[in-house]
C-alpha positions in Angstrom: 0.2 0.0 0.1 2.7 2.8 0.8 4.6 1.4 -2.2 1.6 2.4 -4.3 0.9 5.6 -2.6 4.6 6.9 -3.2 4.5 5.5 -6.8 1.8 7.5 -7.8 1.4 10.5 -5.7 2.8 12.8 -7.8 1.5 11.5 -10.8 -1.8 13.7 -11.9 -3.1 10.9 -14.0 -3.2 8.5 -10.9 -4.3 11.0 -8.2 -7.5 8.8 -8.1 -5.8 5.5 -7.2 -3.6 7.5 -5.1 -6.7 9.0 -3.3 -8.1 5.4 -2.6 -4.2 3.9 -1.1 -4.5 7.0 1.4 -8.0 6.9 2.3 -7.2 2.9 3.1 -4.0 3.6 4.8 -6.1 5.6 7.3 -8.5 3.5 7.9 -6.1 0.6 8.4 -4.4 3.4 11.2 -7.7 3.5 12.5 -8.7 0.3 13.4 -5.2 -1.0 14.3 -4.9 -2.2 17.8 -1.1 -2.2 17.6 1.9 0.4 17.3 1.8 1.5 13.9 5.1 0.9 11.6 5.7 2.6 8.2 8.8 3.3 6.2 11.1 6.1 7.4 10.7 7.1 3.6 6.8 7.0 3.8 6.7 9.1 6.3 9.0 11.6 6.0 7.2 11.8 2.0 3.8 12.6 4.5 5.5 15.5 6.5 6.9 16.7 2.9 3.3 17.2 1.4 2.2 18.6 4.8 4.4 21.1 5.1 3.9 22.0 1.8 0.5 22.2 1.2 0.2 21.9 -2.7 -2.7 23.7 -4.1 -3.1 21.3 -6.9 -3.0 18.9 -4.2 -5.0 20.2 -0.9 -7.1 16.6 -0.7 -3.9 14.3 -0.7 -2.0 16.9 1.9 -5.0 16.9 4.3 -5.7 13.4 3.8 -1.5 13.2 4.8 -2.1 15.2 7.8 -4.8 12.9 9.2 -2.6 10.1 8.4 0.2 11.5 10.2 -1.7 12.6 13.5 -2.5 8.6 13.7 1.0 7.8 13.7 2.6 10.4 16.0 4.1 10.7 18.3 7.5 9.2 16.7 11.3 10.0 17.0 12.6 12.8 14.9 14.9 10.7 12.6 11.7 9.2 11.5 10.0 12.4 10.7 12.4 13.6 8.1 14.0 17.0 8.0 11.0 18.9 6.7 9.3 18.6 9.9 11.9 20.0 12.3 13.8 22.8 10.1 17.3 23.3 11.8 19.5 26.6 10.5 17.0 29.1 10.4 16.0 28.0 6.4 12.6 26.6 7.7 9.6 28.4 5.4 7.4 30.2 7.7 4.7 28.8 5.9 6.0 25.4 6.5 5.7 26.0 10.5 2.5 27.2 9.7 1.0 24.2 7.7 2.7 21.6 10.3 1.3 23.1 13.3 -1.1 20.4 14.3 1.2 18.1 14.1 3.6 19.8 16.4 1.2 20.0 18.8 0.5 16.1 18.9 4.3 15.6 18.8 4.9 18.0 21.8 2.0 17.4 24.3 2.7 13.7 24.4 6.6 13.8 24.5 6.4 17.2 26.9 3.9 16.3 29.1 2.9 12.4 29.5 0.8 12.9 31.8 -1.5 14.3 29.3 -2.1 11.0 27.7 -4.3 10.5 30.5 -5.7 14.0 31.6 -9.6 14.8 30.8 -9.0 17.5 29.2 -6.2 16.9 27.1 -8.3 17.7 24.0 -9.0 21.1 25.4 -5.6 22.0 25.9 -4.5 20.5 22.5 -6.8 22.6 20.9 -6.0 26.1 22.9 -2.4 25.2 22.0 -3.0 25.0 18.2 -5.1 28.1 18.2 -2.6 29.8 20.2 0.1 28.9 18.1 -1.6 30.3 14.7 -1.7 33.6 16.6 2.2 33.4 17.5 3.0 32.6 13.9 0.4 35.0 12.4 1.9 37.6 14.5 5.2 36.9 12.8 3.9 37.4 9.5 2.2 40.8 10.4 6.0 42.1 11.5 7.3 40.4 8.5 9.3 38.4 10.6 12.2 36.3 9.0 12.5 32.9 8.5 14.6 32.4 11.6 12.8 34.5 14.0 9.7 32.5 13.2 11.6 29.2 13.5 12.1 30.7 17.3 8.7 31.5 17.5 7.8 27.8 16.9 10.4 26.9 19.2 9.6 28.9 21.8 6.1 28.1 21.4 7.3 24.0 22.2 9.1 25.0 25.3 6.5 27.3 26.8 3.8 24.3 28.0 5.3 24.3 31.3 3.6 27.3 32.2 0.7 27.6 30.2 -1.1 30.6 32.0 2.2 32.9 31.6 2.0 32.0 27.8 -2.1 32.6 27.3 -1.8 36.1 28.8 1.1 37.2 26.5 -1.5 35.6 23.5 -5.1 36.5 24.7 -4.6 40.6 23.9 -3.4 39.4 20.2 -6.6 37.6 19.9 -9.0 40.1 21.3 -6.8 42.3 18.4 -7.6 40.3 15.9 -11.4 39.9 16.7 -12.0 43.5 16.8 -9.9 44.2 13.5 -11.6 44.2 10.5 -8.7 44.0 8.3 -7.6 40.4 10.0 -10.5 38.6 8.0 -13.0 36.7 9.1 -11.1 33.4 9.5 -9.1 35.0 11.8 -11.7 36.4 13.8 -13.4 32.7 13.9 -10.0 31.3 15.0 -9.6 34.0 17.8 -13.1 33.8 18.8 -12.6 29.9 19.6 -9.4 30.0 20.9 -10.9 32.6 23.4 -14.2 30.5 24.2 -11.8 27.8 25.1 -9.5 30.0 27.3 -12.2 31.3 29.2 -13.8 27.3 29.5 -10.4 26.3 31.0 -8.7 29.7 32.5 -11.2 31.4 33.1 -9.2 34.2 35.0 -6.8 35.3 31.8 -9.6 37.3 29.8 -9.9 40.6 31.4 -13.2 42.9 31.8 -12.1 45.2 29.3 -11.1 42.3 26.7 -14.7 41.2 27.5 -16.4 44.1 26.6 -14.3 44.5 23.1 -15.2 40.6 22.3 -19.1 41.2 23.4 -18.9 44.4 21.6 -17.3 42.5 18.1 -19.8 39.4 18.7 -23.3 41.9 18.7 -21.8 43.0 15.1 -21.3 40.2 13.7 -24.9 39.0 15.0 -26.5 41.8 13.6 -25.0 43.4 10.6 -24.6 40.5 8.7 -25.0 41.0 4.8 -28.6 40.0 3.7 -27.0 39.9 0.2 -25.7 36.0 -1.1 -22.6 35.2 -2.3 -22.9 34.7 -6.3 -21.6 31.2 -7.4 -18.0 31.0 -7.6 -18.4 28.0 -10.0 -19.4 29.9 -12.8 -18.2 32.9 -14.9 -20.5 34.7 -17.6 -19.4 37.4 -19.1 -22.3 38.3 -20.8 -24.1 39.0 -18.2 -23.9 40.7 -15.0 -24.9 39.2 -11.9 -27.0 40.9 -9.9 -26.6 39.6 -6.2 -29.9 38.2 -4.3 -31.1 38.3 -1.2 -31.2 35.4 1.3 -34.6 33.9 1.7 -36.8 32.9 4.9 -38.0 29.6 5.5 -40.6 30.0 3.4 -38.6 31.1 0.3 -39.7 35.0 0.6 -36.6 37.1 0.3 -35.2 37.9 3.9 -36.0 42.0 4.5 -34.7 41.9 8.1 -31.2 41.1 9.6 -29.5 37.7 9.0 -29.6 34.9 11.3 -28.6 31.4 11.5 -32.2 30.0 9.8 -31.7 32.0 6.4 -31.4 30.6 3.5 -28.7 31.3 0.8 -27.6 29.0 -2.2 -24.0 30.0 -1.3 -22.7 32.2 1.9 -20.4 35.1 1.9 -17.5 34.7 4.6 -19.8 37.5 7.2 -22.6 34.9 6.9 -20.8 32.1 7.8 -19.0 34.3 10.8 -22.6 34.9 11.7 -23.8 31.2 12.0 -20.0 29.6 13.7 -20.8 32.5 16.3 -24.8 31.8 16.8 -23.5 28.2 17.5 -20.7 29.5 20.1 -22.4 31.8 21.6 -24.3 30.0 24.6 -20.9 28.8 25.6 -19.4 31.9 25.8 -22.0 33.7 27.6 -22.2 30.8 29.8 -18.5 30.6 31.3 -18.0 34.3 30.9 -21.0 34.8 33.2 -19.8 32.4 35.5 -16.7 33.7 35.9 -17.9 37.1 36.8 -20.6 35.5 39.0 -17.6 34.3 41.1 -16.1 37.5 42.1 -20.0 38.1 43.3 -20.5 41.5 41.4 -23.6 41.0 39.6 -23.5 44.3 38.5 -20.1 43.8 36.5 -21.8 40.9 34.6 -24.5 43.3 33.7 -22.1 46.2 32.5 -19.9 43.6 30.3 -23.2 42.0 29.0 -25.0 44.9 28.5 -24.9 45.5 24.1 -24.4 41.7 23.8 -27.7 41.2 26.2 -30.0 43.2 24.3 -28.6 42.3 20.9 -28.7 38.4 21.6 -32.3 39.0 22.9 -33.1 40.8 19.4 -31.4 38.0 17.6 -33.5 34.9 19.2 -36.4 36.7 19.2 -35.9 36.9 15.6 -35.2 33.6 15.2 -37.8 32.6 17.2 -40.3 34.4 14.5 -38.3 32.1 12.0 -38.2 29.0 14.3 -39.3 26.0 12.5 -35.9 23.7 13.4 -36.4 21.8 17.2 -32.3 22.5 17.6 -32.1 26.0 17.2 -35.1 26.6 19.0 -33.6 24.7 21.7 -30.4 26.6 21.3 -32.4 30.3 21.3 -34.4 29.3 24.7 -31.2 28.6 26.5 -29.4 31.7 25.2 -32.3 33.6 26.5 -32.6 32.1 30.0 -28.7 32.8 30.6 -29.4 36.3 29.1 -32.2 36.7 31.9 -29.8 35.3 34.5 -27.5 38.0 33.8 -29.7 40.9 33.1 -33.3 40.7 34.9 -34.1 43.5 33.0 -34.8 41.5 30.3 -37.5 38.9 32.0 -40.8 40.7 31.3 -40.2 41.2 27.5 -38.6 37.6 27.2 -41.1 35.9 29.1 -44.0 37.0 27.1 -42.3 35.5 24.2 -41.5 32.0 25.8 -44.9 31.9 27.1 -46.4 32.2 23.7 -43.7 29.7 22.1 -45.0 27.2 24.8 -48.6 27.9 24.1 -47.5 26.5 20.8 -45.2 23.9 21.6 -47.4 22.1 24.3 -49.9 21.6 21.2 -47.0 19.2 19.2 -46.6 16.5 21.3 -43.7 15.6 18.7 -41.8 18.3 19.9 -41.6 17.4 23.5 -37.9 18.0 24.0 -38.3 21.4 23.1 -40.6 21.9 26.0 -38.1 21.3 29.0 -35.5 24.1 28.0 -39.1 26.1 28.5 -39.8 24.6 31.3 -36.3 25.4 32.5 -36.8 29.3 31.7 -39.8 28.8 33.9 -37.8 27.9 36.9 -35.8 30.1 36.7 -37.7 33.2 36.4 -41.3 32.3 37.1 -41.1 34.2 40.3 -40.1 37.7 39.0 -43.4 37.9 37.0 -45.4 35.8 39.3 -46.2 32.7 36.8 -47.1 29.6 38.6 -45.8 26.6 36.3 -47.6 23.9 37.9 -49.4 23.2 34.8 -46.7 23.2 32.9 -44.8 20.9 34.8 -47.9 18.3 35.0 -48.3 18.6 31.3 -44.7 17.1 30.4 -44.6 14.3 33.5 -48.1 13.4 33.5 -49.2 13.0 29.8 -46.1 13.8 27.8 -43.4 11.8 29.6 -45.9 8.8 29.8 -45.6 9.0 26.2 -41.6 9.2 25.0 -39.4 7.7 28.6 -38.4 5.3 25.6 -37.2 8.3 23.4 -33.5 8.2 24.4 -32.8 12.0 23.9 -35.7 12.5 25.8 -35.0 10.2 28.7 -31.5 11.6 28.6 -33.1 15.3 29.1 -35.5 14.7 31.3 -33.2 13.2 33.9 -30.7 16.1 33.5 -33.5 18.5 34.2 -34.5 16.8 37.4 -30.4 16.7 38.6 -30.0 20.3 37.6 -33.0 21.5 39.4 -33.3 18.7 42.4 -33.4 21.7 45.1 -36.5 23.4 43.5 -38.5 20.6 42.3 -38.2 18.5 45.9 -38.7 21.7 47.9 -40.8 24.1 45.7 -43.3 21.6 43.5 -44.6 18.3 44.5 -43.6 17.2 41.5 -41.1 14.4 42.7 -43.0 12.7 45.2 -46.5 12.8 42.6 -44.9 11.6 39.6 -42.4 9.2 40.8 -43.7 6.2 38.8 -43.4 8.1 35.6 -40.2 9.1 36.3 -39.3 5.8 37.1 -40.2 4.4 34.0 -37.0 6.1 32.6 -34.9 3.7 35.0 -36.9 0.8 34.0 -36.3 1.1 30.0 -32.9 2.1 30.6 -31.6 0.5 33.3 -27.7 0.7 32.8 -27.5 4.4 31.4 -28.8 6.0 34.0 -28.1 4.0 37.2 -25.8 6.6 38.6 -28.4 9.6 37.8 -30.6 7.8 40.1 -28.8 7.5 42.8 -29.1 11.1 43.4 -32.9 11.5 42.1 -34.3 8.6 44.6 -33.6 10.6 47.9 -35.6 13.5 46.3 -38.7 11.8 45.5 -39.0 9.8 49.3 -40.8 11.5 52.4 -43.0 10.1 54.9 -46.2 9.4 52.6 -43.7 7.9 49.5 -41.3 6.1 51.2 -43.1 2.7 51.7 -44.4 2.9 47.8 -40.9 3.8 46.3 -39.7 0.8 48.4 -42.3 -1.8 46.4 -41.1 0.1 43.4 -38.1 -0.9 44.0 -38.3 -4.6 44.7 -40.8 -4.6 41.5 -38.6 -2.7 39.2 -37.8 -5.6 37.1 -42.0 -6.2 36.7 -42.0 -2.8 35.9 -39.3 -3.3 33.2 -41.9 -6.5 32.0 -45.0 -4.3 31.9 -43.5 -1.6 29.6 -41.9 -4.2 27.4 -45.2 -6.2 26.8 -47.3 -2.9 26.7 -45.2 -1.4 23.8 -44.8 -4.9 21.8 -48.8 -5.1 22.5 -48.9 -1.7 21.0 -46.7 -2.2 17.9 -48.6 -5.4 17.1 -52.2 -6.3 17.0 -53.0 -9.6 19.0 -56.0 -11.6 19.3 -56.4 -13.7 22.7 -59.2 -15.5 24.3 -60.1 -14.0 27.4 -61.8 -16.7 28.5 -58.9 -19.0 28.6 -56.4 -19.0 31.5 -53.6 -17.3 30.1 -50.3 -19.0 29.6 -47.9 -16.0 29.1 -47.5 -12.3 29.9 -48.3 -11.4 26.5 -51.9 -13.1 26.7 -51.9 -11.7 30.7 -52.2 -8.3 29.3 -54.9 -8.6 27.4 -56.8 -10.6 30.0 -59.1 -8.5 32.1 -58.3 -10.6 35.1 -54.4 -8.9 34.7 -54.5 -6.2 32.9 -55.5 -4.0 36.0 -52.0 -5.3 37.7 -50.6 -3.9 34.5 -51.8 -0.5 34.9 -50.9 -0.3 38.4 -47.2 -0.6 37.6 -47.3 1.3 34.3 -49.1 3.8 36.4 -48.2 7.9 36.3 -48.5 9.0 39.6 -47.9 7.4 42.7 -50.4 7.7 46.0 -52.5 5.2 44.8 -51.6 2.1 46.6 -48.3 0.4 47.8 -48.4 -2.7 46.2 -51.3 -5.3 44.7 -52.7 -8.3 46.0 -52.4 -11.6 44.2 -48.6 -10.6 43.6 -47.4 -13.7 43.5 -50.0 -14.7 40.8 -48.6 -11.9 38.6 -44.4 -12.6 39.4 -45.6 -16.2 38.2 -47.6 -15.4 34.8 -44.4 -12.8 33.7 -42.1 -15.8 34.7 -41.6 -15.9 30.3 -39.9 -12.8 30.5 -37.4 -13.8 33.2 -34.8 -14.1 30.7 -35.2 -11.0 29.1 -32.2 -9.0 28.2 -33.6 -5.1 29.7 -35.2 -7.4 32.8 -31.9 -8.9 33.3 -29.7 -6.0 33.6 -32.6 -3.8 35.5 -32.7 -6.7 38.0 -29.2 -6.3 38.4 -29.5 -2.2 39.8 -32.2 -3.3 42.3 -29.6 -4.1 45.6 -28.2 -1.0 44.5 -31.0 1.5 44.9 -32.7 -0.9 47.8 -29.5 -0.2 50.0 -29.8 3.9 48.9 -33.2 3.4 50.2 -32.3 2.2 53.4 -29.5 4.5 53.8 -31.9 7.5 53.0 -34.8 6.0 55.5 -31.7 5.5 58.1 -30.9 9.1 57.8 -34.0 10.7 57.8 -36.8 8.0 59.1 -38.5 8.3 62.3 -39.3 5.0 64.9 -43.3 5.1 63.7 -41.7 4.9 59.9 -39.2 1.8 61.1 -42.5 0.5 63.0 -44.8 0.5 60.0 -42.0 -1.1 58.0 -41.7 -4.6 59.7 -44.9 -5.9 58.1 -43.3 -5.2 54.6 -40.0 -6.5 54.8 -41.3 -9.8 56.0 -43.9 -10.0 53.2 -41.6 -8.7 50.4 -38.7 -10.6 51.9 -40.6 -14.0 50.3 -42.3 -11.8 47.7 -39.7 -11.2 44.6 -39.9 -11.8 40.8 -38.5 -14.9 40.2 -34.7 -14.2 38.8 -32.5 -16.5 41.3 -29.5 -13.9 41.2 -32.3 -11.4 41.6 -33.9 -13.0 45.0 -30.3 -14.0 46.1 -29.1 -10.5 46.4 -32.2 -8.7 47.3 -32.9 -11.0 50.2 -29.1 -10.7 51.4 -29.7 -6.5 51.5 -32.9 -6.9 53.4 -31.0 -9.8 55.9 -28.3 -6.9 56.6 -30.8 -4.0 56.5 -33.0 -5.9 59.1 -30.0 -6.1 61.5 -29.4 -2.3 61.5 -33.1 -1.2 61.8 -33.0 -2.8 65.0 -30.0 -2.1 66.3 -31.3 1.6 65.5 -34.7 1.2 66.8 -35.1 -1.5 69.3 -38.7 -1.1 70.7 -39.5 -1.5 67.0 -39.6 -5.1 67.9 -42.2 -4.7 71.0 -44.3 -2.6 68.7 -44.9 -5.3 66.1 -44.3 -8.2 68.3 -47.6 -10.1 67.3 -46.4 -9.3 63.6 -43.0 -11.3 64.5 -44.4 -13.8 66.4 -46.8 -15.0 63.8 -43.9 -14.7 61.1 -41.7 -17.1 62.9 -43.9 -19.2 64.0 -44.0 -20.9 60.5 -41.1 -23.1 59.4 -42.5 -22.5 55.5 -40.9 -18.9 55.9 -37.3 -20.0 56.5 -37.6 -21.4 53.0 -35.3 -19.2 50.3 -34.8 -16.7 53.2 -32.1 -18.0 55.8 -30.4 -15.5 56.6 -33.4 -12.8 56.7 -35.0 -15.2 59.1 -31.9 -16.4 61.1 -31.2 -12.7 61.3 -34.8 -11.7 62.7 -34.5 -14.8 65.1 -31.0 -12.9 66.5 -32.5 -9.9 67.0 -35.5 -11.5 68.9 -32.5 -13.2 71.5 -30.6 -9.8 71.3 -33.0 -7.0 71.7 -36.1 -8.7 73.9 -35.1 -6.8 77.2 -35.9 -4.1 79.4 -32.2 -2.3 78.7 -33.8 -1.8 75.2 -37.5 -1.1 75.7 -39.1 -0.9 79.3 -42.5 -2.1 78.1 -40.4 -5.7 77.7 -42.0 -7.2 80.6 -41.5 -10.8 81.9 -44.9 -11.5 79.9 -43.6 -10.5 76.8 -40.7 -12.4 77.2 -43.0 -15.3 77.7 -44.6 -14.9 74.5 -41.8 -14.9 72.6 -40.3 -17.3 74.1 -43.2 -19.7 73.7 -43.3 -18.9 70.1 -39.5 -19.8 69.4 -40.1 -23.1 72.0 -42.5 -24.4 69.9 -40.5 -23.6 66.4 -37.8 -25.3 68.2 -39.6 -28.3 69.1 -40.8 -28.7 65.5 -37.6 -28.0 63.7 -35.7 -30.2 65.9 -38.0 -33.1 64.6 -37.6 -32.2 60.8 -33.3 -31.7 61.5 -33.7 -35.3 63.2 -35.5 -37.0 60.2 -33.5 -35.0 56.9 -30.2 -35.6 56.0 -30.4 -32.9 53.5 -28.1 -29.8 55.0 -29.3 -27.2 51.9 -32.3 -26.1 53.5 -30.4 -24.0 56.6 -32.5 -25.3 58.8 -29.4 -26.7 60.9 -28.2 -23.3 61.1 -31.8 -21.9 62.1 -32.0 -24.7 65.0 -28.1 -23.5 66.2 -29.5 -19.7 66.8 -33.0 -20.6 68.1 -31.2 -22.9 70.7 -29.3 -19.4 71.3 -32.1 -16.9 71.2 -34.3 -19.1 74.0 -31.4 -19.3 75.9 -31.3 -15.7 76.2 -34.8 -15.2 76.8 -35.0 -17.5 79.4 -32.0 -16.2 81.2 -34.1 -13.0 81.6 -36.7 -14.5 82.9 -35.8 -17.3 85.9 -39.1 -19.2 85.3 -38.4 -20.1 82.1 -35.0 -22.0 82.5 -36.5 -25.4 83.6 -38.7 -25.9 80.3 -35.6 -24.3 78.8 -33.8 -27.2 80.1 -36.1 -29.5 78.9 -36.1 -28.2 75.6 -32.7 -28.5 75.1 -32.6 -32.2 76.6 -34.8 -33.5 73.9 -33.2 -31.5 71.0 -30.3 -33.1 72.3 -31.5 -36.3 72.2 -33.5 -36.1 68.7 -30.4 -34.8 67.0 -28.3 -37.8 68.6 -30.5 -40.5 67.0 -30.8 -38.1 64.2 -29.5 -38.8 60.4 -27.5 -35.9 59.9 -23.7 -36.1 59.3 -21.5 -36.4 62.4 -20.3 -32.9 62.1 -23.5 -31.0 61.9 -24.6 -33.5 64.7 -22.1 -33.0 66.8 -22.2 -29.2 66.4 -25.8 -29.3 67.5 -25.4 -31.4 70.4 -22.8 -29.8 71.7 -24.5 -26.4 71.4 -27.3 -27.6 73.6 -25.4 -28.9 76.1 -23.1 -25.8 76.5 -26.1 -23.4 76.6 -27.6 -26.0 79.4 -24.0 -25.8 81.7 -24.4 -21.8 81.4 -27.8 -22.0 82.5 -26.9 -24.0 85.7 -24.4 -21.7 86.6 -25.7 -19.9 90.2 -26.3 -16.2 89.8 
């Protein structure tokens, strides 16, 4: 491939073949996972093409530049004499042409840490632009080749102190922007450079320079030519071309000032500058505003942006009149929003336009993304004009989000909006506490993409009235995903299912009147309609066929993380009354989960761990819910598949059923707990003695029961004789049982040890 390029590169008749080979080489280098290895003469030829930048071979030169950037950095010997000129004989134009290659070479060699720095792209872009300014200044001063080469060497060495170097270059960039003779290309490059500096080094641009740049940007926006560029590819000496006006979107000739939405066949340089400026405007205003805001002087922000703010508002109003393209409209609203943050005097005038726009867009559901920047505008400025945006919030989070949660862009914008305004939405509206089921659909549909975001959102949705419902929603999140999948599938395909027969899969269940309310519950829009549903186990069973669905599996993997977060928030903010009401829910839901094995194991582990933390934080809950707990531990069936949870509950009874933690824990209360555990111990001991299967976890629970009843008996002396009889019987049963020797010896030894401890006189 390299041989073919070297042979054909300078042959005009084979330029097409050469271009194809250059493209192939570029693709190979991009796709390669190993260190690229090209002949030195090939690399030197590529460098020569870039440094010369022959006008007759512009495409080839640019492609050579891209190939070299894939190859760099390399040692100097590989690059040939055209890369680093020595002896002062290098042409300044060669330096300028090679500047991007210098940066790819220098930044890596001078600063290895930049290879992993998150802002390396920004640094390189800034340095390239600043290098253009250095070289341009040398041209303007008619610097000779030696001085220009020195400028190149100086630039390559100043990487160690970026701020000092940028301080020297910023005034030059500002001068380019404000001087027409420098040309539009120079102005665009300078504005890009200043924006990059403002993003990364926002204290380097003075207020005076900001005002100068803002004044120039205002002129670029408002004083652009309305006439199209004549066709540069045709020359008709017999017909004098008449310049034509650019068109509006509807095709009529424009009589107002030029904007990015005006249409022309060919554009002039100042029109391109106008388009470029608008695309950079929001970032420029945003970073300049936050820079001046850090000083705490809001009057300075208003003063610096007075001219630009007025012209920007006029420009954006013109766009709103023209606007048919959503991306341009979105950018327009964002710009108006930040202008009103800088100078609140614009709010009344802008608010009327934004409200009118909202009225139009609210009827166009397919343009739902455009409503979010309007809602953001309402969040920032509604108080200034005494406007209640609740109706707007309700339209979006109730109606539109339930229709568009599957759209990746809408989902991303919605989550971003919520995170950016968490404090306002949490403390000044009821959106999060009311519409959290609708918001959770985003997570259920995109579990991998939005998990980290919901770790911030979920605490804001929780309060005393919603915490339990959110717990159920988290535990049932895989069911929500299944319901959304089935709803989407049935909406896209027409299916006829007999409603008389019992459904055999989730799709048939969706069509069945008996199960449809369950699907409706899991896809509900608002909270407050009940924590969970009856016949949940039957619903889990009918959804079994979706347990291998990839989206459902990924969603189930997020539940333990969200569950730990939920408990963390509750332990920090919850009251004792809330924990008291939580116990029945935990007892029920520990055995009522969607049937994915790994999911059930992980969730039960989290519930078991947090059950211990709950009783340690509020031991009195044991007395408050004594009846519920006794009813739960009375049945050995509750041990199956939740050994850890059941065992932790038994341990908590033995540990916290004492007057030390709650004065209401009288001898009568202790006796009732003892009687419940005593009956369970007798029953379980018989089951363990007759079984050889230790995987059920019954032997472990039996050992924990022996310890728990011993603790209870030690607090009520009248129970000790009954306990000794219990221990003796358990030891005898296990001695004659069918367990393996180790397990048998452990249980018998444990029983005998506890008997000996209780016989010790106090």
